[in-house]
Backbone as a chain_set.jsonl record, in Angstrom:
{"seq": "XXXXXXXXXXXXXXXXXXXXXXXXXXXXXXXXXXXXXXXXXXXXXXXXXXXXXXXXXXXXXXXXXXXXXXXXXXXXXXXXXXXXXXXXXXXXXXXXXXXXXXXXXXXXXXXXXXXXXXXXXXXXXXXXXXXXXXXXXXXXXXXXXXXXXXXXXXXXXXXXXXXXXXXXXXXXXXXXXXXXXXXXXXXXXXXXXXXXXXXXXXXXXXXXXXXXXXXXXXXXXXXXXXXXXX", "coords": {"N": [[20.254, 16.094, 10.592], [18.636, 16.189, 7.461], [15.095, 16.145, 6.765], [13.248, 14.163, 4.611], [10.947, 13.16, 1.963], [10.019, 9.903, 1.196], [9.012, 7.892, -1.366], [7.453, 4.88, -2.08], [6.528, 2.808, -4.537], [4.747, 0.262, -6.44], [3.981, -3.102, -7.594], [1.399, -5.336, -6.31], [2.077, -7.348, -3.429], [4.888, -7.19, -3.462], [6.349, -6.685, -1.321], [6.353, -4.089, -0.403], [5.282, -2.723, 1.876], [6.552, -4.006, 4.056], [9.273, -3.413, 3.552], [9.127, -0.624, 3.556], [8.407, -0.09, 6.212], [10.684, -1.028, 7.578], [12.64, 0.615, 6.486], [11.765, 3.134, 7.328], [12.002, 2.808, 10.09], [14.786, 2.5, 10.334], [15.63, 5.018, 9.655], [14.378, 6.56, 11.465], [11.927, 7.678, 10.764], [8.515, 8.643, 9.927], [6.068, 6.233, 9.107], [3.653, 5.468, 6.642], [1.084, 3.422, 5.62], [-0.439, 3.286, 2.776], [-1.832, 1.448, 1.279], [-3.207, 0.001, 3.184], [-5.075, 1.856, 3.888], [-6.767, 1.994, 1.64], [-7.651, -0.616, 1.697], [-9.087, -0.523, 4.05], [-11.25, 1.165, 3.427], [-12.42, -0.471, 1.553], [-13.156, -2.68, 3.17], [-15.015, -1.397, 4.83], [-16.947, -0.773, 2.931], [-17.752, -3.329, 2.155], [-18.86, -4.272, 4.55], [-20.973, -2.538, 4.798], [-22.618, -3.288, 2.793], [-22.178, -2.252, 0.303], [-20.747, -3.529, -1.553], [-21.312, -6.332, -3.424], [-20.931, -9.605, -4.362], [-18.67, -8.86, -5.83], [-19.544, -6.652, -7.21], [-19.848, -3.148, -7.202], [-21.714, -0.754, -5.492], [-21.709, 2.289, -6.389], [-22.88, 4.732, -5.707], [-23.765, 4.283, -3.101], [-21.312, 3.741, -1.918], [-19.912, 6.181, -2.22], [-21.442, 7.815, -0.589], [-20.969, 6.586, 1.814], [-18.302, 7.217, 2.266], [-18.198, 9.654, 3.597], [-18.446, 9.103, 6.273], [-16.297, 7.561, 6.929], [-13.521, 7.041, 8.867], [-10.1, 6.95, 9.166], [-7.206, 5.916, 10.837], [-3.924, 5.486, 12.341], [-2.5, 3.337, 14.746], [-0.051, 2.738, 17.165], [1.198, -0.493, 17.569], [2.149, -2.089, 20.338], [3.303, -4.6, 20.617], [4.195, -5.462, 18.056], [5.448, -3.214, 17.097], [4.627, -1.83, 14.931], [2.336, 0.254, 13.026], [-1.0, -0.196, 13.554], [-4.083, -0.403, 11.7], [-6.827, 1.692, 12.216], [-10.196, 1.705, 11.899], [-12.886, 3.724, 11.948], [-12.695, 3.797, 14.753], [-12.172, 1.148, 15.407], [-9.849, -1.55, 15.587], [-8.698, -2.928, 12.696], [-6.73, -4.369, 11.555], [-6.172, -7.127, 11.071], [-8.485, -7.986, 9.7], [-8.495, -6.535, 7.265], [-6.59, -7.756, 5.74], [-7.478, -10.003, 4.508], [-8.214, -12.434, 1.901], [-10.597, -11.942, 0.626], [-11.012, -9.185, 0.909], [-8.795, -8.405, -0.543], [-9.568, -9.202, -3.097], [-11.375, -7.261, -3.825], [-10.251, -4.749, -3.436], [-8.692, -3.387, -5.442], [-10.572, -2.597, -7.356], [-12.136, -0.865, -5.832], [-10.216, 1.052, -5.208], [-9.883, 2.192, -7.664], [-11.847, 4.011, -8.004], [-12.606, 7.356, -8.42], [-13.588, 9.156, -6.433], [-12.92, 7.889, -4.071], [-10.122, 7.804, -4.247], [-9.559, 10.549, -4.28], [-10.38, 11.4, -1.708], [-8.638, 9.899, -0.024], [-6.058, 10.534, -0.963], [-5.896, 13.246, -0.298], [-5.877, 13.021, 2.501], [-3.494, 11.607, 2.834], [-1.57, 13.409, 1.87], [-1.798, 15.387, 3.784], [-0.844, 14.023, 6.014], [1.843, 13.922, 5.442], [2.994, 16.415, 5.749], [5.693, 18.407, 6.588], [7.229, 16.36, 7.729], [9.672, 13.722, 8.229], [9.251, 11.226, 6.115], [8.052, 7.993, 5.116], [6.278, 6.519, 2.635], [4.167, 4.11, 1.191], [2.636, 2.663, -1.748], [0.547, 2.826, -4.639], [0.559, 5.079, -6.21], [2.217, 6.973, -5.128], [4.665, 8.261, -5.759], [3.956, 9.438, -8.134], [1.504, 10.814, -7.95], [0.604, 11.463, -5.233], [2.955, 12.403, -3.824], [4.638, 13.835, -5.931], [6.951, 15.308, -5.928], [8.694, 14.076, -4.251], [11.784, 13.445, -2.65], [13.095, 11.015, -2.796], [12.409, 8.125, -4.646], [11.146, 4.888, -5.069], [10.502, 1.977, -7.042], [8.951, -1.032, -6.917], [9.07, -4.324, -8.208], [8.227, -7.663, -9.359], [8.034, -11.052, -10.555], [4.727, -12.295, -11.338], [4.281, -14.919, -10.403], [6.205, -15.296, -8.381], [5.377, -13.357, -6.578], [2.792, -14.229, -5.978], [3.367, -16.623, -4.688], [4.619, -15.69, -2.353], [2.485, -14.267, -1.171], [0.626, -16.33, -0.851], [1.887, -17.964, 1.045], [1.885, -16.203, 3.216], [-0.866, -15.959, 3.744], [-1.504, -18.61, 4.392], [0.026, -18.889, 6.701], [-1.4, -17.233, 8.341], [-3.532, -18.754, 8.798], [-5.544, -18.921, 6.966], [-7.753, -20.51, 4.654], [-6.844, -21.155, 1.652], [-6.262, -21.391, -1.936], [-3.428, -21.831, -4.042], [-3.75, -21.254, -6.777], [-5.922, -19.518, -6.777], [-4.864, -17.328, -5.43], [-2.803, -16.562, -7.171], [-4.317, -15.807, -9.398], [-5.661, -13.64, -8.286], [-3.522, -11.861, -7.854], [-2.721, -11.394, -10.515], [-5.08, -10.294, -11.571], [-5.293, -7.963, -10.024], [-2.985, -6.635, -10.819], [-3.648, -5.981, -13.46], [-5.942, -4.33, -13.148], [-4.908, -2.279, -11.479], [-2.978, -1.168, -13.172], [-4.408, -0.31, -15.367], [-6.463, 1.368, -14.628], [-8.437, 4.355, -14.89], [-8.058, 6.626, -13.316], [-5.195, 7.802, -11.875], [-3.297, 5.575, -12.591], [-1.246, 2.678, -11.847], [2.121, 3.191, -12.266], [5.573, 3.514, -13.09], [7.392, 6.193, -11.806], [9.237, 8.642, -13.614], [11.647, 9.352, -12.415], [12.12, 7.383, -10.572], [13.767, 4.756, -8.735], [14.053, 1.593, -9.936], [13.425, -1.624, -8.625], [13.75, -4.945, -9.079], [12.67, -7.51, -7.33], [12.438, -10.25, -7.579], [14.291, -12.258, -7.174], [15.663, -11.406, -4.95], [16.732, -10.991, -1.599], [15.229, -9.807, 1.494], [16.935, -8.275, 3.185], [18.988, -7.524, 1.449], [17.637, -5.863, -0.334], [16.783, -3.84, 1.419], [19.232, -2.803, 2.303], [20.258, -1.723, -0.056], [18.317, 0.253, -0.632], [18.453, 1.849, 1.662], [21.112, 2.756, 1.586], [21.125, 4.31, -0.77], [19.197, 6.237, -0.078], [20.36, 7.535, 2.154], [22.525, 8.75, 0.916], [21.199, 10.654, -0.636], [19.974, 12.202, 1.364], [22.222, 13.335, 2.593], [22.971, 15.158, 0.717], [21.128, 17.141, 0.886]], "CA": [[19.936, 15.391, 9.35], [17.46, 16.702, 6.788], [13.945, 15.26, 6.654], [12.769, 14.11, 3.233], [9.833, 12.26, 1.693], [10.418, 8.72, 0.434], [7.842, 7.265, -1.969], [7.694, 3.512, -2.54], [5.41, 2.303, -5.32], [5.006, -1.027, -7.059], [2.898, -4.067, -7.712], [0.969, -5.997, -5.079], [2.889, -8.453, -2.891], [6.32, -7.035, -3.715], [6.993, -6.406, -0.042], [6.472, -2.636, -0.229], [5.007, -2.318, 3.251], [7.612, -4.53, 4.932], [10.482, -2.624, 3.319], [8.872, 0.752, 3.977], [8.46, -0.068, 7.672], [12.077, -1.192, 7.997], [13.372, 1.809, 6.075], [11.335, 4.206, 8.224], [12.591, 2.546, 11.405], [16.226, 2.744, 10.252], [15.844, 6.463, 9.524], [13.558, 7.214, 12.49], [10.928, 8.427, 10.008], [7.127, 8.215, 10.056], [5.646, 5.341, 8.023], [2.217, 5.433, 6.362], [0.702, 2.332, 4.721], [-1.62, 3.75, 2.039], [-2.597, 0.281, 0.857], [-4.098, -0.334, 4.289], [-6.173, 2.819, 3.864], [-7.706, 1.55, 0.609], [-8.25, -1.851, 2.195], [-10.056, -0.148, 5.082], [-12.443, 1.641, 2.73], [-13.018, -1.666, 0.957], [-13.801, -3.42, 4.253], [-16.191, -0.626, 5.238], [-17.941, -0.927, 1.867], [-18.267, -4.698, 2.233], [-19.683, -4.373, 5.751], [-22.173, -1.715, 4.609], [-23.398, -3.823, 1.695], [-21.931, -1.489, -0.925], [-20.103, -4.469, -2.465], [-21.964, -7.632, -3.414], [-20.426, -10.466, -5.44], [-17.704, -8.123, -6.635], [-20.154, -5.47, -7.829], [-19.816, -2.013, -6.283], [-22.758, 0.267, -5.552], [-20.889, 3.5, -6.276], [-23.634, 5.766, -4.994], [-23.721, 3.931, -1.68], [-19.923, 3.864, -1.461], [-19.576, 7.599, -2.117], [-22.133, 8.313, 0.598], [-20.281, 5.976, 2.959], [-17.003, 7.867, 2.46], [-18.333, 10.784, 4.521], [-18.354, 8.646, 7.671], [-15.13, 6.699, 7.104], [-12.384, 7.674, 9.545], [-8.97, 6.023, 9.208], [-6.012, 6.393, 11.542], [-2.963, 4.431, 12.649], [-2.199, 3.267, 16.179], [1.118, 1.904, 17.414], [1.025, -1.794, 18.213], [3.314, -2.233, 21.216], [3.914, -5.92, 20.427], [4.873, -5.56, 16.762], [6.187, -1.989, 16.801], [4.071, -1.256, 13.714], [1.094, 0.992, 13.171], [-2.209, -0.911, 13.146], [-5.094, 0.453, 11.102], [-8.042, 1.886, 12.996], [-11.311, 2.126, 11.054], [-14.02, 4.175, 12.764], [-12.469, 3.459, 16.155], [-11.927, -0.282, 15.609], [-8.636, -2.106, 14.99], [-9.096, -3.85, 11.618], [-5.473, -4.794, 10.929], [-6.298, -8.502, 10.592], [-9.602, -8.113, 8.76], [-8.24, -5.956, 5.945], [-5.583, -8.551, 5.024], [-8.106, -11.223, 3.994], [-8.251, -12.57, 0.441], [-11.849, -11.335, 0.153], [-10.735, -7.752, 0.76], [-7.837, -8.292, -1.653], [-10.281, -9.377, -4.362], [-12.178, -6.085, -4.135], [-9.599, -3.473, -3.154], [-8.245, -2.674, -6.637], [-11.732, -1.947, -7.966], [-12.505, 0.266, -4.971], [-9.16, 2.063, -5.342], [-9.975, 2.812, -8.989], [-12.925, 5.004, -7.983], [-12.011, 8.69, -8.24], [-14.002, 9.757, -5.159], [-12.133, 7.231, -3.027], [-8.741, 8.266, -4.373], [-9.507, 11.964, -3.902], [-10.458, 11.509, -0.244], [-7.462, 9.341, 0.639], [-4.864, 11.302, -1.347], [-5.902, 14.455, 0.539], [-5.446, 12.622, 3.844], [-2.086, 11.218, 2.75], [-0.762, 14.62, 1.727], [-1.81, 16.056, 5.083], [0.021, 13.25, 6.903], [3.241, 14.11, 5.099], [3.46, 17.793, 5.885], [6.745, 18.743, 7.535], [7.761, 15.19, 8.415], [10.48, 12.739, 7.537], [8.151, 10.304, 5.851], [8.131, 6.899, 4.153], [4.912, 6.157, 2.28], [4.133, 3.168, 0.077], [1.336, 2.504, -2.377], [0.54, 2.639, -6.085], [0.702, 6.351, -6.916], [2.829, 7.927, -4.193], [5.674, 9.062, -6.46], [3.402, 10.076, -9.328], [0.344, 11.661, -7.647], [0.549, 11.971, -3.856], [4.154, 13.201, -3.605], [5.451, 13.828, -7.159], [8.223, 15.989, -5.671], [9.447, 13.322, -3.231], [13.22, 13.441, -2.932], [13.508, 9.642, -3.109], [11.313, 7.292, -5.141], [11.476, 3.521, -5.452], [9.42, 1.235, -7.682], [9.234, -2.455, -6.722], [8.397, -5.266, -9.092], [8.654, -9.065, -9.312], [7.149, -11.846, -11.398], [3.465, -12.63, -10.677], [4.392, -16.2, -9.715], [6.961, -15.075, -7.141], [4.543, -12.578, -5.665], [1.691, -15.085, -5.537], [3.927, -17.576, -3.732], [4.801, -14.969, -1.091], [1.172, -13.962, -0.606], [0.037, -17.612, -0.486], [2.507, -18.371, 2.307], [1.402, -15.282, 4.254], [-2.247, -16.305, 4.076], [-1.482, -19.899, 5.087], [0.563, -18.644, 8.042], [-2.486, -16.6, 9.098], [-4.563, -19.755, 9.032], [-6.58, -18.832, 5.941], [-7.904, -21.672, 3.775], [-6.775, -20.617, 0.292], [-5.569, -22.179, -2.946], [-2.411, -21.047, -4.747], [-4.303, -20.793, -8.058], [-6.779, -18.353, -6.503], [-3.989, -16.221, -5.053], [-2.141, -16.123, -8.4], [-5.311, -15.083, -10.207], [-5.886, -12.359, -7.624], [-2.353, -11.026, -8.149], [-2.787, -11.009, -11.93], [-6.229, -9.394, -11.744], [-4.971, -6.674, -9.417], [-2.001, -5.993, -11.694], [-4.333, -5.407, -14.621], [-6.804, -3.235, -12.699], [-4.064, -1.181, -10.998], [-2.239, -0.561, -14.28], [-5.297, 0.181, -16.42], [-7.523, 2.252, -14.157], [-8.409, 5.68, -15.515], [-7.575, 7.617, -12.346], [-3.924, 7.504, -11.215], [-2.876, 4.181, -12.779], [0.072, 2.287, -11.357], [3.21, 3.292, -13.232], [6.843, 3.934, -12.503], [7.754, 7.596, -12.021], [10.445, 8.744, -14.437], [12.844, 9.483, -11.585], [12.126, 6.344, -9.533], [14.726, 3.662, -8.827], [13.316, 0.338, -10.03], [14.047, -2.79, -8.001], [13.078, -6.214, -9.33], [13.086, -8.346, -6.199], [12.047, -11.642, -7.804], [15.312, -13.142, -6.608], [16.426, -10.641, -3.963], [16.297, -11.126, -0.217], [14.772, -8.587, 2.143], [18.041, -7.47, 3.694], [19.703, -6.951, 0.297], [16.835, -4.745, -0.82], [16.815, -2.776, 2.415], [20.569, -2.207, 2.285], [20.353, -0.914, -1.27], [17.44, 1.418, -0.49], [18.965, 2.685, 2.739], [22.337, 3.386, 1.1], [20.756, 5.356, -1.733], [18.479, 7.291, 0.639], [21.311, 8.294, 2.974], [23.307, 9.601, -0.009], [20.339, 11.782, -1.001], [19.82, 13.046, 2.548], [23.472, 14.063, 2.808], [23.075, 16.233, -0.284], [20.103, 18.152, 1.131]], "C": [[18.643, 15.945, 8.762], [16.345, 15.663, 6.771], [13.422, 15.322, 5.234], [11.556, 13.189, 3.142], [10.321, 11.125, 0.804], [9.158, 8.014, -0.05], [8.217, 5.879, -2.49], [6.437, 2.993, -3.234], [5.748, 0.928, -5.881], [3.799, -1.929, -7.04], [2.555, -4.703, -6.367], [1.925, -7.135, -4.72], [4.352, -8.408, -3.313], [7.065, -6.704, -2.425], [7.153, -4.928, 0.249], [6.326, -2.226, 1.236], [6.106, -2.768, 4.208], [8.88, -3.697, 4.794], [10.306, -1.188, 3.796], [8.958, 0.886, 5.493], [9.905, -0.134, 8.17], [12.905, 0.039, 7.647], [13.042, 2.981, 6.994], [11.969, 4.04, 9.606], [14.083, 2.864, 11.415], [16.544, 4.234, 10.215], [15.154, 7.26, 10.625], [12.551, 8.164, 11.839], [9.529, 7.885, 10.324], [6.78, 7.333, 8.857], [4.131, 5.373, 7.884], [1.938, 4.379, 5.292], [-0.579, 2.742, 3.984], [-2.47, 2.584, 1.548], [-3.599, -0.127, 1.92], [-5.292, 0.615, 4.33], [-7.216, 2.419, 2.828], [-8.387, 0.248, 1.022], [-9.328, -1.542, 3.238], [-11.353, 0.361, 4.469], [-13.187, 0.462, 2.112], [-13.774, -2.483, 2.005], [-15.085, -2.713, 4.691], [-17.316, -0.774, 4.217], [-18.565, -2.317, 1.899], [-19.229, -4.842, 3.415], [-21.005, -3.613, 5.604], [-23.053, -2.219, 3.461], [-23.248, -3.057, 0.399], [-21.184, -2.328, -1.951], [-20.791, -5.822, -2.318], [-21.522, -8.432, -4.63], [-19.511, -9.713, -6.402], [-18.244, -6.874, -7.293], [-20.267, -4.345, -6.792], [-20.987, -1.074, -6.541], [-22.059, 1.603, -5.312], [-21.596, 4.613, -5.522], [-23.573, 5.537, -3.494], [-22.324, 4.104, -1.115], [-19.537, 5.324, -1.267], [-20.227, 8.225, -0.889], [-21.442, 7.817, 1.864], [-18.978, 6.694, 3.292], [-17.053, 9.002, 3.485], [-18.122, 10.363, 5.974], [-17.154, 7.747, 7.932], [-13.979, 7.488, 7.72], [-11.276, 6.64, 9.709], [-7.791, 6.659, 9.93], [-5.104, 5.203, 11.803], [-2.599, 4.513, 14.123], [-1.032, 2.314, 16.395], [0.741, 0.622, 18.141], [2.285, -2.064, 19.021], [4.04, -3.557, 21.002], [4.736, -5.997, 19.15], [5.743, -4.351, 16.444], [5.697, -1.3, 15.538], [2.785, -0.499, 14.001], [-0.087, 0.176, 12.665], [-3.234, 0.083, 12.608], [-6.347, 0.488, 11.97], [-9.112, 2.452, 12.072], [-12.509, 2.45, 11.934], [-13.912, 3.679, 14.208], [-12.167, 2.005, 16.443], [-10.651, -0.72, 14.903], [-9.044, -3.171, 13.967], [-7.869, -4.416, 10.897], [-5.558, -6.215, 10.359], [-7.354, -8.623, 9.497], [-9.268, -7.607, 7.357], [-7.238, -6.757, 5.124], [-6.179, -9.82, 4.41], [-8.099, -11.234, 2.463], [-9.5, -11.917, -0.122], [-11.695, -9.829, -0.034], [-9.797, -7.538, -0.42], [-8.534, -8.383, -3.009], [-11.007, -8.105, -4.791], [-11.427, -4.759, -4.084], [-9.168, -2.708, -4.405], [-9.395, -1.962, -7.335], [-12.203, -0.748, -7.153], [-11.507, 1.408, -5.152], [-9.205, 2.781, -6.688], [-11.038, 3.904, -9.047], [-12.37, 6.372, -7.586], [-12.354, 9.309, -6.892], [-13.208, 9.177, -3.999], [-10.699, 7.75, -3.056], [-8.599, 9.719, -3.91], [-9.492, 12.125, -2.386], [-9.164, 11.042, 0.42], [-6.173, 10.072, 0.27], [-4.769, 12.575, -0.522], [-5.413, 14.144, 1.945], [-3.952, 12.302, 3.862], [-1.174, 12.432, 2.652], [-0.706, 15.398, 3.034], [-0.873, 15.356, 6.06], [1.494, 13.563, 6.668], [3.8, 15.492, 5.297], [4.514, 17.942, 6.984], [7.379, 17.567, 8.254], [8.776, 14.442, 7.564], [9.558, 11.554, 7.348], [8.514, 9.225, 4.846], [6.697, 6.46, 3.899], [4.935, 5.198, 1.102], [2.721, 3.013, -0.459], [1.471, 2.253, -3.868], [0.847, 3.934, -6.842], [1.389, 7.417, -6.064], [3.823, 8.836, -4.916], [5.156, 9.789, -7.673], [2.287, 11.063, -9.02], [0.404, 12.291, -6.256], [1.727, 12.887, -3.552], [5.057, 13.169, -4.838], [6.81, 14.5, -6.986], [9.047, 15.299, -4.592], [10.91, 13.242, -3.626], [13.742, 12.06, -3.314], [12.281, 8.845, -3.53], [11.846, 5.911, -5.522], [10.256, 2.885, -6.106], [9.778, -0.243, -7.63], [8.417, -3.328, -7.664], [8.962, -6.662, -8.888], [7.677, -9.839, -10.179], [5.86, -12.169, -10.641], [3.551, -13.925, -9.875], [5.13, -16.065, -8.387], [6.096, -14.35, -6.112], [3.381, -13.407, -5.122], [2.169, -16.1, -4.505], [4.108, -16.919, -2.364], [3.466, -14.736, -0.392], [0.495, -15.237, -0.108], [0.574, -18.076, 0.864], [2.03, -17.498, 3.466], [-0.003, -15.676, 4.709], [-2.328, -17.647, 4.806], [-0.993, -19.733, 6.515], [-0.489, -18.0, 8.949], [-3.581, -17.603, 9.457], [-5.69, -19.716, 8.027], [-6.581, -20.078, 5.062], [-7.976, -21.176, 2.332], [-6.034, -21.573, -0.631], [-4.591, -21.278, -3.691], [-2.964, -20.474, -6.047], [-5.171, -19.556, -7.874], [-5.941, -17.123, -6.176], [-3.287, -15.665, -6.292], [-3.1, -15.33, -9.271], [-5.583, -13.707, -9.615], [-4.75, -11.376, -7.907], [-2.424, -10.51, -9.581], [-3.934, -10.037, -12.198], [-5.927, -8.011, -11.192], [-3.947, -5.917, -10.255], [-2.699, -5.273, -12.84], [-5.168, -4.188, -14.212], [-5.966, -2.029, -12.267], [-3.392, -0.434, -12.139], [-3.139, 0.085, -15.331], [-6.41, 1.095, -15.927], [-7.338, 3.652, -14.741], [-7.784, 6.726, -14.604], [-6.297, 7.105, -11.671], [-3.48, 6.05, -11.366], [-1.478, 3.923, -12.215], [1.095, 2.387, -12.481], [4.45, 3.818, -12.519], [7.096, 5.4, -12.826], [9.081, 7.649, -12.78], [11.726, 8.776, -13.612], [12.909, 8.447, -10.458], [13.201, 5.299, -9.805], [13.944, 2.353, -8.851], [14.114, -0.811, -9.417], [13.193, -4.015, -8.298], [13.555, -7.189, -8.262], [12.634, -9.796, -6.326], [13.014, -12.604, -7.124], [16.214, -12.413, -5.611], [15.856, -10.863, -2.571], [15.938, -9.779, 0.376], [15.929, -7.686, 2.564], [18.835, -6.812, 2.557], [18.954, -5.745, -0.265], [16.922, -3.551, 0.125], [18.15, -2.057, 2.398], [20.731, -1.28, 1.085], [19.537, 0.371, -1.148], [17.968, 2.388, 0.557], [20.219, 3.434, 2.303], [22.029, 4.549, 0.16], [20.103, 6.541, -1.012], [19.419, 8.156, 1.468], [22.163, 9.212, 2.109], [22.486, 10.847, -0.39], [20.18, 12.751, 0.171], [21.066, 13.899, 2.795], [23.628, 15.243, 1.855], [22.058, 17.354, -0.056], [20.663, 19.359, 1.878]], "O": [[17.666, 16.147, 9.484], [16.603, 14.459, 6.763], [13.176, 16.407, 4.706], [11.187, 12.527, 4.112], [10.96, 11.361, -0.221], [8.332, 7.586, 0.756], [9.178, 5.727, -3.244], [5.41, 2.768, -2.592], [6.893, 0.482, -5.807], [2.735, -1.569, -6.536], [3.326, -4.617, -5.41], [2.498, -7.789, -5.591], [4.985, -9.447, -3.501], [8.273, -6.469, -2.443], [7.996, -4.544, 1.06], [7.146, -1.475, 1.765], [6.54, -2.003, 5.069], [9.492, -3.319, 5.792], [11.223, -0.602, 4.371], [9.516, 1.858, 6.003], [10.297, 0.611, 9.069], [13.768, 0.455, 8.419], [13.931, 3.734, 7.392], [12.416, 5.012, 10.214], [14.592, 3.43, 12.382], [17.598, 4.663, 10.686], [15.316, 8.477, 10.716], [12.348, 9.29, 12.293], [9.382, 6.813, 10.911], [7.152, 7.644, 7.726], [3.407, 5.312, 8.878], [2.49, 4.438, 4.193], [-1.679, 2.566, 4.508], [-3.687, 2.712, 1.416], [-4.711, -0.552, 1.605], [-6.384, 0.234, 4.753], [-8.415, 2.492, 3.097], [-9.564, 0.038, 0.729], [-10.355, -2.218, 3.298], [-12.438, 0.024, 4.943], [-14.416, 0.401, 2.141], [-14.896, -2.927, 1.762], [-16.116, -3.355, 4.897], [-18.487, -0.888, 4.581], [-19.77, -2.465, 1.694], [-20.286, -5.46, 3.29], [-22.018, -3.984, 6.197], [-24.107, -1.646, 3.187], [-24.075, -3.183, -0.504], [-21.001, -1.9, -3.091], [-20.845, -6.386, -1.225], [-21.706, -8.009, -5.772], [-19.568, -9.9, -7.618], [-17.48, -6.107, -7.88], [-20.717, -4.559, -5.666], [-21.219, -0.652, -7.674], [-21.843, 2.0, -4.167], [-20.961, 5.358, -4.775], [-23.359, 6.467, -2.716], [-22.154, 4.554, 0.018], [-18.907, 5.674, -0.268], [-19.626, 9.071, -0.227], [-21.344, 8.539, 2.856], [-18.59, 6.774, 4.457], [-16.061, 9.276, 4.16], [-17.678, 11.158, 6.802], [-17.004, 7.224, 9.036], [-13.523, 8.482, 7.155], [-11.482, 5.587, 10.313], [-7.429, 7.804, 9.66], [-5.463, 4.059, 11.525], [-2.414, 5.596, 14.677], [-1.029, 1.203, 15.863], [0.069, 0.639, 19.171], [3.364, -2.247, 18.456], [5.256, -3.634, 21.183], [5.845, -6.533, 19.152], [6.661, -4.436, 15.628], [6.275, -0.301, 15.112], [2.219, -0.603, 15.089], [-0.17, -0.114, 11.472], [-3.257, 1.249, 13.001], [-6.856, -0.547, 12.399], [-8.958, 3.546, 11.528], [-13.077, 1.57, 12.582], [-14.884, 3.212, 14.801], [-11.927, 1.644, 17.596], [-10.393, -0.322, 13.767], [-9.653, -4.182, 14.318], [-7.969, -4.884, 9.763], [-5.057, -6.465, 9.263], [-7.133, -9.288, 8.485], [-9.713, -8.189, 6.368], [-7.047, -6.477, 3.94], [-5.444, -10.63, 3.846], [-7.992, -10.19, 1.819], [-9.472, -11.39, -1.234], [-12.184, -9.264, -1.012], [-9.977, -6.607, -1.205], [-8.131, -7.715, -3.961], [-11.23, -7.889, -5.983], [-11.898, -3.757, -4.622], [-9.27, -1.481, -4.425], [-9.224, -0.856, -7.848], [-12.62, 0.264, -7.715], [-11.889, 2.575, -5.239], [-8.629, 3.859, -6.836], [-11.12, 4.641, -10.03], [-11.74, 6.515, -6.538], [-11.494, 9.927, -6.266], [-12.862, 9.89, -3.057], [-10.132, 8.092, -2.019], [-7.634, 10.071, -3.232], [-8.695, 12.89, -1.842], [-8.65, 11.707, 1.32], [-5.285, 10.212, 1.111], [-3.68, 12.951, -0.09], [-4.632, 14.902, 2.52], [-3.237, 12.68, 4.79], [-0.119, 12.472, 3.285], [0.318, 16.0, 3.357], [-0.187, 16.011, 6.844], [2.303, 13.479, 7.592], [4.981, 15.72, 5.036], [4.261, 17.643, 8.152], [8.009, 17.756, 9.294], [8.748, 14.516, 6.336], [9.128, 10.941, 8.325], [9.192, 9.488, 3.853], [5.984, 6.075, 4.825], [5.639, 5.436, 0.12], [1.74, 3.201, 0.261], [2.387, 1.561, -4.313], [1.334, 3.898, -7.973], [1.169, 8.613, -6.254], [3.82, 10.048, -4.706], [5.835, 10.671, -8.2], [2.125, 12.049, -9.739], [0.27, 13.507, -6.114], [1.54, 14.009, -3.08], [6.122, 12.552, -4.807], [7.715, 14.293, -7.794], [10.001, 15.881, -4.074], [11.24, 13.002, -4.787], [14.711, 11.942, -4.064], [11.245, 8.879, -2.865], [12.863, 5.787, -6.206], [9.118, 3.211, -5.768], [10.773, -0.67, -8.215], [7.229, -3.093, -7.882], [10.039, -6.83, -8.316], [6.603, -9.334, -10.504], [5.892, -12.306, -9.418], [2.969, -14.028, -8.795], [4.725, -16.653, -7.384], [6.092, -14.693, -4.93], [3.028, -13.299, -3.948], [1.451, -16.401, -3.552], [3.789, -17.519, -1.337], [3.325, -14.971, 0.809], [-0.143, -15.227, 0.945], [-0.186, -18.525, 1.722], [1.797, -17.996, 4.567], [-0.29, -15.722, 5.905], [-3.126, -17.805, 5.73], [-1.524, -20.355, 7.435], [-0.475, -18.191, 10.165], [-4.437, -17.339, 10.301], [-6.697, -20.401, 8.204], [-5.523, -20.633, 4.765], [-9.051, -20.818, 1.849], [-5.285, -22.442, -0.185], [-4.882, -20.109, -3.943], [-2.677, -19.326, -6.385], [-5.16, -18.652, -8.709], [-6.268, -16.011, -6.592], [-3.182, -14.45, -6.455], [-2.729, -14.293, -9.822], [-5.721, -12.725, -10.345], [-4.993, -10.198, -8.168], [-2.211, -9.323, -9.829], [-3.782, -9.078, -12.954], [-6.263, -7.002, -11.813], [-4.031, -4.696, -10.386], [-2.394, -4.122, -13.153], [-5.105, -3.142, -14.857], [-6.268, -0.894, -12.638], [-3.249, 0.788, -12.087], [-2.686, 0.932, -16.101], [-7.224, 1.554, -16.728], [-6.221, 4.071, -15.044], [-7.064, 7.61, -15.067], [-6.324, 6.089, -10.976], [-3.302, 5.359, -10.363], [-0.648, 4.827, -12.121], [0.95, 1.746, -13.522], [4.365, 4.477, -11.483], [7.024, 5.805, -13.986], [9.941, 6.788, -12.596], [12.766, 8.287, -14.052], [13.665, 8.615, -9.501], [13.508, 4.995, -10.958], [13.246, 2.034, -7.889], [15.314, -0.952, -9.656], [12.057, -4.118, -7.834], [14.701, -7.639, -8.284], [12.463, -10.492, -5.325], [12.609, -13.627, -6.572], [17.384, -12.761, -5.45], [14.639, -10.915, -2.39], [16.296, -8.735, -0.168], [15.903, -6.479, 2.327], [19.296, -5.679, 2.691], [19.559, -4.735, -0.625], [17.109, -2.411, -0.301], [18.194, -0.829, 2.47], [21.278, -0.184, 1.206], [20.007, 1.448, -1.514], [17.935, 3.603, 0.362], [20.375, 4.615, 2.613], [22.602, 5.631, 0.283], [20.413, 7.698, -1.295], [19.287, 9.38, 1.48], [22.489, 10.326, 2.518], [23.022, 11.953, -0.454], [20.244, 13.968, -0.006], [20.953, 15.067, 3.169], [24.333, 16.207, 2.155], [22.112, 18.391, -0.717], [19.927, 20.303, 2.163]]}, "num_chains": 1, "name": "protein.A"}
């Protein structure tokens, strides 16, 4: 079977990572969560004092980038790749609402995108790969053989994210989560460097009212058809 690159882009809380992991597992492909990489940089910036009350010290952040090392380590219990930031497992920390509030602004900084896109492209060399994010099909892998773009209403996405955070034990309000989703949509779509947009050749999936298995079946069927033609 041929090995191809599968790019999954879309708005926050559309289930990109969950679907990408399942698709990679079904195909026995490598999965890379690029959103986790941007969250890791955001966490590092927060810990270093480069972000205060939502304001980013860009000079300090750019200097910090030189010492940021991100990798993925298999979690034997979950079967997924946990994020390792400078030798520490930060999988739980990067999923907090506080990181979510800052990640889109950090991801809009060209120096951050340049560093992580280079790493992402290196990860994909010669592999059967599934990668999800905001600009995978447009910037990181514009020649990917398969591209998907996921979307859903802000309210549906906020409800999903709210439930996830409550299940984690976080003390959050639905109104705050909805505002975060809407703010991230605007920042992701309007940033100057690599804005979130659907690639011309991407398959769009609105999963506002679609279950996980239905989405996975549709994506897997389409991908297998493409692989057979390689």
